[in-house]
Backbone bond lengths (Angstrom), bond angles and torsions (degrees), N, CA, C in turn:
res aa  C-N    CA-C-N  psi(-1)  N-CA   C-N-CA  omega(-1)  CA-C   N-CA-C  phi
1 M - - - 1.463 - - 1.528 109.22 -
2 N 1.338 116.58 124.87 1.454 117.91 -179.49 1.525 110.51 -79.23
3 M 1.323 115.50 176.53 1.461 121.11 -173.57 1.529 111.73 -59.80
4 E 1.317 117.66 -49.96 1.460 120.93 -177.50 1.526 111.22 -61.62
5 E 1.318 116.02 -42.95 1.464 119.65 179.68 1.523 111.19 -61.94
6 M 1.312 116.35 -40.66 1.452 119.80 -177.96 1.519 111.60 -67.72
7 V 1.317 116.48 -42.51 1.469 119.57 177.48 1.521 109.92 -59.54
8 K 1.310 117.13 -46.37 1.465 120.62 -178.10 1.527 111.47 -63.48
9 E 1.328 116.97 -42.35 1.462 119.72 -179.98 1.523 111.14 -64.68
10 L 1.315 117.10 -37.07 1.463 120.34 177.87 1.527 111.59 -69.07
11 V 1.326 116.23 -41.18 1.465 120.21 -178.95 1.526 110.99 -64.21
12 K 1.322 117.11 -32.55 1.473 120.51 179.90 1.527 112.19 -63.83
13 L 1.311 116.84 -23.50 1.462 120.93 -177.62 1.527 109.96 -82.13
14 E 1.322 117.18 126.59 1.464 121.92 -179.14 1.532 108.71 -85.44
15 T 1.316 114.67 74.37 1.463 121.42 -174.37 1.523 110.97 -84.80
16 V 1.319 114.90 59.45 1.460 121.24 -179.29 1.523 109.14 -96.74
17 E 1.305 116.45 168.28 1.458 121.87 -178.22 1.530 110.72 -53.66
18 G 1.323 115.76 128.41 1.451 121.50 176.52 1.518 115.26 90.06
19 N 1.332 118.31 -14.22 1.465 120.95 -178.82 1.533 108.64 -91.36
20 Q 1.327 115.10 73.63 1.462 120.44 -173.31 1.523 112.35 -66.17
21 E 1.319 117.28 -31.54 1.464 120.02 179.93 1.529 110.74 -61.94
22 Q 1.320 116.99 -46.42 1.463 120.90 -179.76 1.527 111.50 -69.85
23 I 1.321 116.30 -37.74 1.462 119.92 177.49 1.523 110.24 -62.98
24 E 1.325 116.49 -43.39 1.468 120.37 178.45 1.522 110.97 -62.01
25 K 1.320 118.23 -40.18 1.465 120.69 176.82 1.523 110.80 -60.94
26 G 1.327 116.13 -38.87 1.461 119.52 179.08 1.514 111.97 -65.90
27 L 1.318 116.17 -43.75 1.465 119.78 178.86 1.524 110.65 -64.91
28 Q 1.321 117.43 -38.35 1.461 120.57 176.88 1.521 111.14 -64.88
29 L 1.333 116.75 -38.86 1.464 120.13 177.92 1.524 110.28 -60.58
30 V 1.331 116.33 -46.46 1.464 120.73 178.72 1.528 110.38 -61.17
31 E 1.326 115.73 -48.04 1.464 119.86 -178.89 1.522 111.58 -58.04
32 G 1.332 116.43 -40.27 1.454 120.53 -178.61 1.515 114.20 -67.82
33 E 1.325 117.34 -21.54 1.463 121.81 -178.98 1.523 113.06 -94.54
34 L 1.324 117.53 -12.44 1.465 120.52 -179.06 1.529 110.51 -76.75
35 P 1.337 117.61 150.80 1.469 120.57 178.41 1.529 111.96 -57.29
36 E 1.331 116.36 148.55 1.456 121.45 -175.05 1.522 113.02 -68.03
37 D 1.342 117.57 -19.40 1.470 118.68 -177.67 1.531 112.74 -86.10
38 F 1.321 117.86 6.80 1.464 121.23 173.47 1.533 109.10 -85.21
39 D 1.329 115.73 137.12 1.460 120.83 171.65 1.526 108.70 -84.73
40 I 1.322 116.76 128.20 1.456 122.29 -175.09 1.530 110.31 -104.86
41 Q 1.323 116.07 130.01 1.451 122.32 172.03 1.523 108.50 -124.11
42 R 1.323 115.88 140.25 1.445 120.13 176.97 1.529 109.51 -115.33
43 F 1.325 115.99 142.47 1.460 122.36 -178.25 1.525 108.69 -130.47
44 E 1.323 115.26 152.27 1.455 119.72 176.44 1.526 109.22 -149.65
45 K 1.307 115.53 133.22 1.456 121.24 173.77 1.520 108.70 -139.93
46 E 1.320 115.78 127.65 1.460 122.94 -178.87 1.527 111.17 51.88
47 G 1.334 114.65 39.28 1.456 120.70 175.57 1.510 115.43 80.73
48 E 1.329 117.98 3.38 1.466 120.88 -177.65 1.527 109.70 -108.70
49 G 1.341 115.97 121.83 1.445 121.97 -171.62 1.518 114.48 -94.68
50 S 1.333 114.29 153.29 1.463 121.89 176.10 1.521 109.12 -140.13
51 L 1.314 114.12 156.99 1.465 121.13 177.95 1.516 108.90 -126.70
52 L 1.333 116.01 129.88 1.461 121.57 174.69 1.519 108.06 -122.54
53 A 1.326 116.46 119.88 1.461 122.55 178.94 1.529 108.12 -117.71
54 T 1.320 117.07 127.55 1.461 120.27 -176.36 1.524 110.86 -132.51
55 R 1.301 113.70 149.37 1.457 122.11 170.29 1.522 106.26 -122.98
56 G 1.318 116.41 106.14 1.459 120.01 -175.30 1.522 110.87 74.36
57 E 1.332 115.97 -160.66 1.460 121.69 176.38 1.528 108.05 -87.05
58 P 1.311 118.24 108.28 1.469 119.85 -170.25 1.532 113.39 -69.24
59 E 1.314 114.53 124.24 1.458 121.29 170.65 1.534 110.14 -99.55
60 I 1.322 115.36 -16.16 1.460 121.94 177.01 1.521 108.27 -127.32
61 I 1.330 116.69 129.18 1.462 121.74 175.75 1.529 108.72 -115.69
62 L 1.323 116.08 128.43 1.460 122.23 171.05 1.522 106.45 -97.56
63 H 1.314 116.63 123.97 1.459 120.97 -166.40 1.519 111.91 -124.42
64 G 1.331 115.82 139.85 1.454 119.69 176.57 1.518 111.12 -157.87
65 H 1.331 116.32 167.01 1.464 120.89 176.98 1.524 109.35 -126.70
66 I 1.320 114.94 140.89 1.458 120.79 -175.04 1.521 112.17 -95.33
67 D 1.330 117.78 -13.32 1.465 120.74 -177.21 1.519 111.06 -78.99
68 V 1.316 114.37 152.76 1.469 121.96 178.66 1.528 108.83 -135.75
69 V 1.326 115.50 162.95 1.458 121.27 173.26 1.526 108.60 -74.17
70 D 1.320 116.94 143.86 1.463 122.01 -176.76 1.536 111.24 -59.29
71 A 1.322 114.95 154.90 1.468 120.21 -178.37 1.523 108.73 -158.51
72 E 1.327 116.13 172.55 1.459 120.92 176.36 1.533 109.78 -66.15
73 D 1.317 115.44 152.14 1.467 121.13 -173.46 1.517 113.13 -55.27
74 D 1.347 117.57 -38.01 1.461 119.00 -174.27 1.528 112.32 -68.01
75 L 1.331 117.99 -18.58 1.465 119.57 178.17 1.523 112.08 -75.57
76 F 1.329 116.62 -11.32 1.464 120.00 175.99 1.530 111.28 -93.76
77 Q 1.310 115.72 15.16 1.463 121.76 173.61 1.528 107.37 -111.63
78 P 1.339 118.63 96.13 1.466 121.27 -173.42 1.519 112.49 -66.32
79 E 1.321 114.44 144.62 1.456 121.07 176.94 1.520 109.06 -130.55
80 A 1.329 115.91 137.41 1.461 122.23 178.40 1.524 109.31 -105.28
81 S 1.344 115.27 132.02 1.462 119.52 179.75 1.516 109.24 -155.95
82 D 1.343 116.04 130.56 1.473 121.95 176.59 1.523 112.51 52.41
83 G 1.323 115.66 42.23 1.462 119.92 175.42 1.515 114.95 78.54
84 K 1.334 116.93 10.12 1.455 120.47 179.04 1.525 109.58 -125.73
85 I 1.326 115.69 154.31 1.456 121.53 174.94 1.516 108.39 -112.03
86 Y 1.309 116.49 131.46 1.465 121.75 -179.20 1.523 109.64 -112.65
87 G 1.321 116.49 142.07 1.457 121.65 178.77 1.517 109.76 153.51
88 R 1.330 115.73 164.30 1.460 120.09 -177.43 1.530 110.62 -62.87
89 G 1.333 114.67 123.99 1.461 120.16 175.40 1.509 115.77 85.69
90 T 1.345 117.72 5.99 1.463 117.46 -179.42 1.528 111.15 -60.66
91 A 1.338 116.90 -40.90 1.463 120.07 178.77 1.524 110.94 -89.36
92 D 1.328 116.54 -42.88 1.469 121.51 -173.74 1.517 109.95 -116.95
93 M 1.356 119.61 84.20 1.446 123.69 -3.98 1.523 111.22 -149.14
94 K 1.330 115.55 46.74 1.460 118.71 -175.61 1.520 112.83 -73.19
95 A 1.332 117.02 -29.81 1.470 118.51 171.95 1.526 109.85 -66.27
96 G 1.334 116.21 -35.46 1.464 120.17 176.10 1.510 111.78 -62.99
97 I 1.337 117.35 -40.01 1.462 120.43 177.58 1.529 110.57 -63.54
98 A 1.329 116.57 -41.92 1.464 119.51 177.51 1.524 111.01 -60.55
99 C 1.325 116.24 -39.89 1.475 120.07 177.73 1.525 110.93 -63.90
100 I 1.339 116.00 -41.22 1.463 120.53 178.82 1.523 110.38 -60.28
101 V 1.330 116.44 -46.57 1.462 120.69 -178.95 1.524 110.65 -62.71
102 K 1.333 116.86 -44.22 1.461 119.78 -179.98 1.528 111.20 -64.74
103 A 1.332 116.73 -36.67 1.466 119.62 176.92 1.524 110.44 -64.59
104 A 1.337 116.00 -43.02 1.466 119.90 179.39 1.527 111.36 -62.44
105 Q 1.336 116.77 -33.10 1.462 120.44 178.60 1.527 112.11 -68.95
106 K 1.319 115.96 -31.53 1.461 120.31 -174.15 1.528 114.01 -92.55
107 V 1.344 116.61 -30.48 1.461 119.91 -174.97 1.525 110.01 -80.44
108 E 1.321 116.41 132.45 1.461 120.73 -177.90 1.523 112.96 -99.34
109 A 1.329 117.67 2.45 1.470 121.29 -176.98 1.527 110.58 -58.75
110 Q 1.327 115.21 145.80 1.464 121.81 -179.23 1.523 112.56 -95.29
111 N 1.329 116.87 16.35 1.474 119.68 -175.38 1.524 110.97 -136.18
112 I 1.327 116.41 44.68 1.457 120.24 -172.15 1.529 110.39 -124.86
113 G 1.313 115.35 149.91 1.459 120.26 177.71 1.516 111.17 -138.42
114 V 1.322 115.64 158.19 1.462 123.21 176.62 1.524 107.48 -127.03
115 L 1.326 116.54 127.66 1.462 121.70 178.57 1.527 108.93 -123.94
116 I 1.330 115.60 118.57 1.460 121.81 178.47 1.534 108.03 -119.70
117 T 1.333 116.80 125.00 1.463 121.19 -177.37 1.530 110.44 -119.95
118 S 1.344 115.92 176.09 1.471 119.18 -175.09 1.521 113.29 -134.36
119 D 1.341 117.30 20.82 1.473 118.48 -178.48 1.525 112.71 -137.68
120 E 1.327 117.27 23.68 1.462 119.87 -177.20 1.517 111.93 -62.59
121 E 1.335 116.77 -36.93 1.459 119.91 -177.43 1.527 111.97 -66.44
122 R 1.327 117.67 -11.60 1.463 122.34 178.03 1.515 111.93 -116.33
123 G 1.343 117.37 17.62 1.450 120.31 172.63 1.505 116.42 114.59
124 G 1.328 118.35 -21.98 1.464 120.28 176.32 1.513 115.66 82.12
125 F 1.336 117.80 9.29 1.466 120.15 -176.14 1.525 112.15 -68.91
126 N 1.329 117.32 -37.00 1.459 121.05 -179.36 1.522 112.92 -87.98
127 G 1.323 116.13 -7.39 1.453 121.29 179.47 1.513 111.31 -106.71
128 T 1.329 116.14 -95.65 1.464 120.59 -178.69 1.523 111.73 -55.56
129 G 1.336 116.16 -47.06 1.461 119.31 -178.81 1.513 112.38 -58.46
130 Y 1.324 116.65 -45.98 1.464 121.21 -177.75 1.532 111.50 -67.78
131 V 1.332 117.20 -43.86 1.469 120.39 -179.00 1.528 110.73 -62.07
132 L 1.325 116.85 -43.87 1.467 119.32 178.92 1.520 111.20 -63.59
133 E 1.324 115.85 -38.90 1.463 120.43 179.08 1.526 111.32 -65.29
134 E 1.333 116.63 -41.66 1.457 121.11 -176.86 1.528 112.95 -74.14
135 T 1.321 117.14 -35.80 1.466 120.37 -174.01 1.521 113.76 -97.94
136 G 1.319 116.75 -25.56 1.464 119.90 -176.97 1.515 113.57 70.38
137 I 1.321 117.64 18.52 1.465 121.10 -178.33 1.530 110.59 -62.63
138 E 1.314 115.51 132.60 1.468 121.91 172.71 1.523 107.34 -128.58
139 T 1.317 116.66 118.81 1.459 120.49 -175.47 1.526 111.36 -111.63
140 E 1.308 114.60 160.68 1.459 120.19 174.67 1.527 110.68 -74.92
141 L 1.329 115.64 -30.30 1.466 119.90 -174.39 1.521 109.47 -151.92
142 A 1.312 116.22 135.96 1.461 121.91 171.68 1.526 108.35 -123.45
143 I 1.313 116.21 132.22 1.459 121.65 -179.79 1.526 107.74 -120.24
144 S 1.316 116.28 118.05 1.453 121.30 176.12 1.524 108.13 -103.85
145 A 1.317 115.64 122.59 1.472 120.38 -174.11 1.522 110.47 -84.85
146 E 1.311 115.53 53.31 1.468 123.58 -176.74 1.527 109.12 -103.19
147 P 1.321 117.70 136.81 1.467 118.43 177.97 1.521 111.80 -72.94
148 D 1.318 116.39 158.04 1.459 119.75 174.58 1.527 108.75 -122.06
149 D 1.321 116.05 169.41 1.467 119.72 -175.04 1.524 112.79 -105.83
150 S 1.343 116.21 29.55 1.465 119.47 -178.32 1.521 112.12 -71.74
151 G 1.324 116.73 -20.41 1.460 120.40 -177.51 1.512 113.37 85.58
152 S 1.345 117.58 -0.75 1.466 121.13 -178.72 1.523 109.75 -114.86
153 F 1.316 116.24 58.15 1.464 121.69 -178.49 1.519 110.74 -72.64
154 P 1.324 121.85 138.85 1.460 123.65 -7.59 1.528 110.96 -82.40
155 S 1.298 116.27 145.29 1.459 120.75 -178.70 1.523 109.56 -133.09
156 I 1.330 115.51 162.48 1.460 121.58 177.95 1.520 107.87 -116.06
157 V 1.308 116.26 120.02 1.464 121.93 179.81 1.523 108.41 -102.18
158 T 1.319 116.91 126.32 1.465 120.78 -175.50 1.515 112.95 -112.12
159 K 1.323 117.71 -0.29 1.464 119.41 178.69 1.519 109.13 -156.35
160 Q 1.332 115.18 149.80 1.455 121.76 178.09 1.524 108.05 -137.12
161 K 1.313 116.46 154.23 1.456 120.84 176.77 1.527 110.08 -82.92
162 G 1.330 114.82 152.72 1.451 120.97 173.52 1.518 110.21 -90.23
163 V 1.338 115.75 169.14 1.460 121.71 -177.46 1.527 109.62 -118.17
164 L 1.317 115.88 130.55 1.461 122.48 176.09 1.523 107.33 -134.27
165 Q 1.315 116.50 111.63 1.467 120.84 179.14 1.520 109.03 -108.60
166 L 1.329 116.36 130.86 1.457 122.17 -173.81 1.515 111.34 -129.84
167 Q 1.325 115.50 148.97 1.455 121.30 165.84 1.522 107.27 -109.49
168 L 1.328 115.61 121.56 1.454 121.62 178.60 1.517 108.81 -101.06
169 E 1.323 116.42 138.98 1.459 120.77 -175.06 1.526 110.84 -134.57
170 A 1.331 115.07 144.79 1.466 121.76 175.55 1.524 108.57 -136.48
171 S 1.325 115.79 146.89 1.462 122.01 179.12 1.512 110.03 -114.59
172 G 1.343 116.01 149.68 1.460 121.07 177.97 1.513 110.37 -138.39
173 E 1.310 115.73 -148.20 1.464 121.63 -179.68 1.517 108.91 -139.45
174 N 1.325 115.16 126.01 1.452 120.65 -175.34 1.527 112.38 -69.24
175 A 1.339 115.14 144.13 1.467 121.79 174.52 1.525 107.47 -161.87
176 H 1.336 116.32 171.29 1.464 120.11 177.38 1.522 109.03 -81.00
177 A 1.334 115.43 147.42 1.463 120.40 -176.76 1.522 112.62 -62.87
178 S 1.333 117.33 -22.43 1.467 119.59 179.45 1.528 112.24 -74.75
179 K 1.340 116.21 -14.40 1.465 120.61 -179.89 1.530 109.29 -135.44
180 P 1.332 115.82 65.21 1.467 118.72 -176.07 1.520 113.54 -63.27
181 E 1.348 117.26 -21.78 1.454 119.57 -179.57 1.525 112.11 -67.51
182 K 1.328 116.91 -15.96 1.454 120.73 179.92 1.533 112.67 -87.18
183 G 1.314 116.72 -5.40 1.462 120.30 -179.18 1.521 112.30 -127.86
184 V 1.315 114.95 -178.24 1.470 122.61 173.97 1.529 106.53 -128.72
185 N 1.332 116.28 115.28 1.454 121.37 -174.32 1.534 110.20 -77.32
186 A 1.341 115.74 108.31 1.466 120.43 -177.09 1.525 111.66 -64.81
187 A 1.345 117.48 -34.23 1.466 120.40 -179.16 1.523 111.14 -66.53
188 E 1.349 116.02 -45.66 1.463 119.35 178.08 1.528 110.75 -64.48
189 K 1.303 116.24 -40.68 1.462 121.18 178.16 1.529 110.78 -60.73
190 L 1.325 115.45 -42.92 1.457 120.46 179.74 1.522 111.30 -63.50
191 V 1.337 116.96 -45.31 1.461 120.67 -179.66 1.525 110.84 -62.33
192 E 1.317 117.10 -41.41 1.469 121.05 178.27 1.525 110.91 -61.98
193 R 1.330 116.47 -45.41 1.470 119.92 -179.14 1.530 110.82 -67.92
194 Y 1.337 116.07 -38.96 1.455 119.00 178.49 1.524 110.95 -63.58
195 T 1.331 117.25 -41.51 1.468 121.37 178.81 1.526 110.23 -60.20
196 E 1.320 115.94 -40.42 1.474 120.25 176.92 1.526 110.42 -63.01
197 F 1.321 115.48 -45.06 1.470 120.95 -179.99 1.525 111.02 -63.18
198 R 1.329 116.67 -44.22 1.460 121.14 -177.00 1.520 112.64 -64.99
199 S 1.311 117.68 -25.57 1.464 120.50 -178.24 1.530 112.16 -63.93
200 G 1.313 117.40 -16.31 1.456 120.12 178.68 1.515 114.17 -80.53
201 F 1.333 118.02 -4.66 1.460 122.13 -177.96 1.523 110.11 -100.54
202 D 1.321 115.39 135.61 1.462 121.60 178.41 1.522 108.69 -111.52
203 H 1.329 117.06 95.08 1.458 121.34 -177.21 1.517 112.90 -72.07
204 E 1.331 117.31 -9.84 1.461 120.62 179.16 1.521 111.74 -91.41
205 A 1.338 117.40 -10.25 1.458 120.91 -178.14 1.526 110.75 -67.90
206 E 1.323 116.13 143.76 1.455 120.54 177.65 1.524 109.55 -67.58
207 F 1.316 117.10 125.01 1.459 123.36 -177.11 1.536 110.13 51.82
208 G 1.321 114.44 43.24 1.455 120.35 -176.52 1.514 112.89 -87.69
209 T 1.322 115.50 163.97 1.456 121.76 176.06 1.528 109.49 -75.21
210 T 1.325 116.06 134.20 1.461 121.16 -177.25 1.528 110.31 -121.35
211 I 1.332 114.96 158.65 1.455 120.62 177.75 1.523 108.98 -134.55
212 N 1.333 115.76 139.02 1.458 121.27 177.94 1.523 109.29 -128.28
213 L 1.331 116.31 128.34 1.460 122.32 174.43 1.522 108.44 -82.37
214 G 1.345 116.22 110.99 1.452 119.71 -175.40 1.512 113.74 -85.31
215 N 1.326 117.11 -45.13 1.460 119.77 178.57 1.520 109.46 -158.48
216 I 1.334 116.06 162.08 1.458 122.49 179.61 1.518 107.89 -141.23
217 S 1.338 116.19 144.21 1.448 120.07 -174.38 1.520 110.51 -145.90
218 A 1.345 115.95 139.40 1.458 123.18 171.72 1.517 107.37 -141.38
219 E 1.320 117.36 127.89 1.460 121.49 -176.32 1.527 111.01 -77.84
220 G 1.320 114.72 150.98 1.453 119.85 172.81 1.517 113.35 109.63
221 P 1.349 117.21 164.64 1.462 122.07 179.87 1.522 111.84 -76.87
222 A 1.323 115.16 167.73 1.468 120.73 -175.94 1.521 112.78 -67.30
223 N 1.332 118.06 -19.72 1.472 118.97 -178.25 1.528 112.48 -93.58
224 Q 1.354 115.89 15.59 1.460 120.96 177.55 1.525 110.09 -122.75
225 I 1.329 115.69 143.39 1.473 120.75 172.59 1.522 107.28 -77.42
226 P 1.331 118.82 116.68 1.473 119.73 -177.25 1.531 111.20 -70.77
227 D 1.345 114.63 138.69 1.465 118.69 178.85 1.524 112.61 -101.72
228 E 1.339 117.45 -3.25 1.460 121.53 175.65 1.521 108.54 -140.41
229 A 1.314 116.79 139.23 1.465 121.33 177.43 1.526 108.96 -149.87
230 S 1.321 115.66 149.63 1.460 120.24 179.82 1.522 109.94 -146.50
231 L 1.298 115.41 156.82 1.459 121.27 173.03 1.519 108.51 -145.80
232 Q 1.314 115.90 158.92 1.456 121.53 179.99 1.523 109.92 -120.82
233 V 1.315 115.52 137.10 1.454 121.28 -179.98 1.522 110.32 -126.36
234 D 1.308 115.25 152.19 1.463 123.34 174.85 1.521 107.04 -117.51
235 I 1.319 115.95 115.50 1.467 122.23 -178.37 1.520 108.64 -109.37
236 R 1.317 116.43 129.18 1.461 121.81 174.31 1.537 106.72 -109.82
237 Y 1.332 115.70 108.30 1.467 119.45 -169.95 1.528 112.55 -104.28
238 S 1.312 113.84 149.73 1.462 122.17 176.89 1.526 108.00 -134.19
239 G 1.328 115.99 -174.84 1.454 119.96 178.26 1.515 113.17 -66.90
240 Q 1.340 116.91 -15.49 1.467 120.32 179.32 1.524 111.16 -65.92
241 Y 1.335 117.18 -33.47 1.469 123.26 177.94 1.525 104.56 -153.54
242 T 1.319 116.22 96.73 1.456 120.92 -167.54 1.523 112.20 -73.93
243 K 1.316 115.11 165.25 1.459 121.78 176.95 1.525 110.60 -56.43
244 E 1.330 116.40 -44.28 1.459 120.72 -178.66 1.518 111.39 -63.59
245 E 1.328 117.05 -40.19 1.461 120.88 178.45 1.522 111.33 -67.27
246 V 1.327 116.35 -39.40 1.464 120.55 178.66 1.521 110.08 -60.25
247 L 1.324 117.03 -48.86 1.462 120.90 -177.27 1.532 111.75 -68.24
248 E 1.324 116.51 -34.39 1.463 119.55 177.31 1.524 110.56 -64.45
249 D 1.323 117.46 -45.37 1.462 120.88 179.09 1.525 110.95 -65.76
250 L 1.318 116.68 -38.63 1.461 120.97 179.83 1.526 110.62 -63.02
251 G 1.323 115.91 -40.03 1.448 120.69 -178.77 1.515 114.03 -66.39
252 Q 1.326 117.62 -16.12 1.464 121.74 -178.78 1.531 112.83 -92.10
253 I 1.318 117.46 -1.99 1.460 121.00 179.87 1.534 108.90 -88.39
254 E 1.292 116.65 112.89 1.472 122.34 -175.43 1.536 110.61 -69.58
255 G 1.321 114.77 137.82 1.452 120.03 176.69 1.499 114.91 82.49
256 L 1.340 117.22 12.90 1.457 121.23 -179.91 1.520 108.77 -128.03
257 E 1.324 116.19 119.33 1.455 121.93 175.99 1.522 108.85 -100.95
258 Y 1.318 115.42 156.06 1.469 117.64 178.60 1.515 110.91 -144.36
259 E 1.320 113.91 154.65 1.471 122.10 176.31 1.517 107.98 -134.56
260 I 1.324 116.56 131.04 1.467 121.02 178.86 1.517 109.31 -79.96
């Protein structure tokens, strides 16, 4: 099967969350195209399957995911036009899987592996995470044939930010809005503490850690001083301001509780 044929056959499969039959067909397609001298292992956790193919003790892993975000049926009918293939998952990342398979067919190294998972769109815990935990594989290099949005295709990405989502909470004391001095406004307290916390982030730093305020909530009508308030933030952390440093600084802000 040539490259174009393989991409099209993969795109036809509706490998969305919960569609185990289609995911299994995709993994079988990949397995059938890999060289016969690869040792094949199959893994499954919480109904989500993965395939690990190795030749020797792998120092290099070629990595990809077969799952895609759901879409209308017609997007699973690939179309080729002007040297491009259109359809759900052509870029993210069924064309990448085809490239991985073709590379495995051509490379004669005795220290290579191929890992294909089916839960990347939901975090990869039952796929890549589980396989690494079960096998203990440690490689010199892992290459994921995933596109990036830098706009400079083709590009090589060597680092990614981590994700830390938090709910921040503050407590106050209820009172009527006509006598705010008799209460403690939890919403105002929360905003003040959040502003203090946010000042530790440098959004201008190159590959810096960023924070986004997603939503904020305080119960009760407008004529009441709220005694409970919460907000949720999405933090994308890098080595510039690590997850551990973020949580340490957060823990030093008095009157602010948090939940990961």
